[in-house]
N, C-alpha and C positions, 0 to 999 in steps of 0.2 A: 740694686735694681731700682731703688726709689729715684735717683737722678735720671735714669733712663726713662722712667715713667713720666717724670716732669717734662722731659724733652718732648715726649710724645704728645703731651697736652698742647704744645705749641702747634703741632699739625692739626689737632682738633679745632683750635682757634682759627687757623687758616681756612679750614673747611667751612666754618661759620661765615667768614667773609666771602668765600666763594658762593655760598648759598644766597647771599644778598644780591649778587649779580645774576645768578642763574634763575632765581625765583624772586623777582622784585615784588614788593608789597606783601610779603609773607607776614601774616598776623600772629600765627602760633609758633613761637620759637622752638617748641618741642618737635615740630615737623620740618625744621630746617634741613637736617641731614637726610632724612628719608626722601624729601622732595628733591633735594639735590641729586641723590642717587637715581630716583625715578626719572627725572628729566634727562639725566646723562646716559643711563644704561638701559632703562626700561623696567617693566614690572617684575620679571623673573629674577634678575640680579638683585633688585630691591628686596624681594622676599628673602633671598638667601643671605644677603648682608644683614637684614633685620634680624634673622634668626641667630646669626653669629654675634651680633651686638647683645641680644638677650642672654645668650650663653655666657658671653664675656662679662656681662654685668653681674651674673649670678655668683661668680668667683669672689670678687671683693665683698659682695653683699654677705655671702656665707661666712667669710673670714671675720668680718666686723660683727656679725650677729653672734657667732660663737665666742668671740673675744668679749663682747658685752655680757653674754650670759655667764661666762666664767668669772668675769669681774664682779657681777652681782652675787653669784653663788659663793665664791670664796672670800671676797673682801667685805661684803656687806652682810649676807645672810649667815655665813659661817662665823664671822668674827663678831658681829653685833647682835644677832638674833638667836642663833642656836649653835654655840661652839662645839657641842657634843654630837653633831650630825654625823651619821654613818656615811660610808663611801657610796653605798647604793642609793641612799636618799639624796645625796649630793648630785649624783649623776642624773637622777630623775628631775630634780629641780632645775638643773642646768639645761636639760632637754626641753622642759616646759618653757623656760625662759627664752630659749632660742625661738620657739614657735611664737611666743607673744611678741618678741621684738620684731620678727619678720612681718607679722600681721600688722603691727603698729606702723612700721615703716611703709608698708604697702598702702595702708589707709592714708597716711600723711602725704605720700607722693601723689595720690589721686585727689585728695581733698584740697591740698594747698596749691597756690599758684606758683609757677616757676620762679618768679621774682622773690617771693617770700622764702622759698627753699634756699636760694642763694644768700639772702639776708641771714637766714638761720645758720648757714655754714660760716658766715663771717662772725656771727655772734658766738658760735661754738668755739671758733679759734680764739676769740677774746677770753672766753671762760677757761678753756683748757690751758692756756699759757699761764694761768694763775698757779699751776702746779710747779712751775719752774723753780721758784725759790725753795720749795720743799725738797726738790731733787738736788739742787745745787749746793745749798748751805750745809746740809748734813755730810757732804763729802769732806768738809774741813773741820767740823765740830760735832760733838755728840750732845751738845746742850739743848738741841731742839727736841722738845717733847711733844706729846700728842695734843695737849690742850692748846698751847700757843700755835701749833701748826693748823689745827682745826679752826680756831678763831680768826687767824690771819687769812686763811683761805676764804672763809665766809665773808670777811671784810672786803677782800679783793673782788670777789664775785658780785657782792651787793653793789659796790661802787661802780664796777663795770656795767652792771645791768642798769643802774640809775643813769649813767651817762648815755647808754644806748637808748634809754627811755626819753632823754632830752632830745635825741635826734630822731624820735618816733620810730626807732628800730629800723631805720632805713640806711644809716651810714655807720661805718665802723671807724670813722675818723671824726674827732671832735677838736675844733680849734687847731687843726693841722697836725694833731698827734693821734696815733692809733689808740683806741680806747683801752686796749689790753695793757698798755704801758701805765695808764692811770691806776689800774687795779694792782699791777705789780708793785708800783711805788708805795701805795698805802699798805699793801701786804707785807713788804719788807720792813716798813716802819713798825707796824703792829707786831710782826714776828720778833724783831730785835728787842722791842720793849718788853714783851711778855716772856721772852726767853730768860730774862734775868729775874723774873718773878716766880717761876716754876722750877721744880726740881729737874735737873738735867737727866737725860736717859743714861742708863748704865752703859758700860763699854760694850759695843756691838761689833759684829763683823758681818761680812757678806754671807757667811754660812747661816746666819740667823734668818735670812730672808729666803733661803732655798728650802724646797720641800725635801723631806726625808726620803 
């Protein structure tokens, strides 16, 4: 489904170009599509299409908020803060986390400018890609342990953030190279060096990562 979704993004981009011709001089980019529909079809279809867009945006928002809450509850709170947490408490924390994440996302979407939100998405991609070596390398060796993985990831994120800072957090490309690649490069170097200084992980299998 993801390739189909990416293809649909192309049509959304074309609608943005169409809005430039139908509504020239538009100052608020958030109103590009609503103004395009209003100028083309009138007020009633605009209201219906707007309601459909709101409902459609709630689906990915709910999926991402639930995934983020589960990530915090199981991987951070349960593993690092309270390993003996009960199932009922885990469910409560997960539900509270969903509400907090949704409210925070709503506040940021209203408080931030659209240009900064786009920049934040570019920065997020540069940070998330730092997890690639931790996913790829353990497929071939079990020498990667927690401490080298954590230190190398922090090193990659710090370097990526510093390069973004040099560009005033406005560009995701530095000297013709995507900033995420700088972080990956330093992360791989740090990971390979520290891997030989720490005790490797015991033999593991995929079953070790699956819930009972």
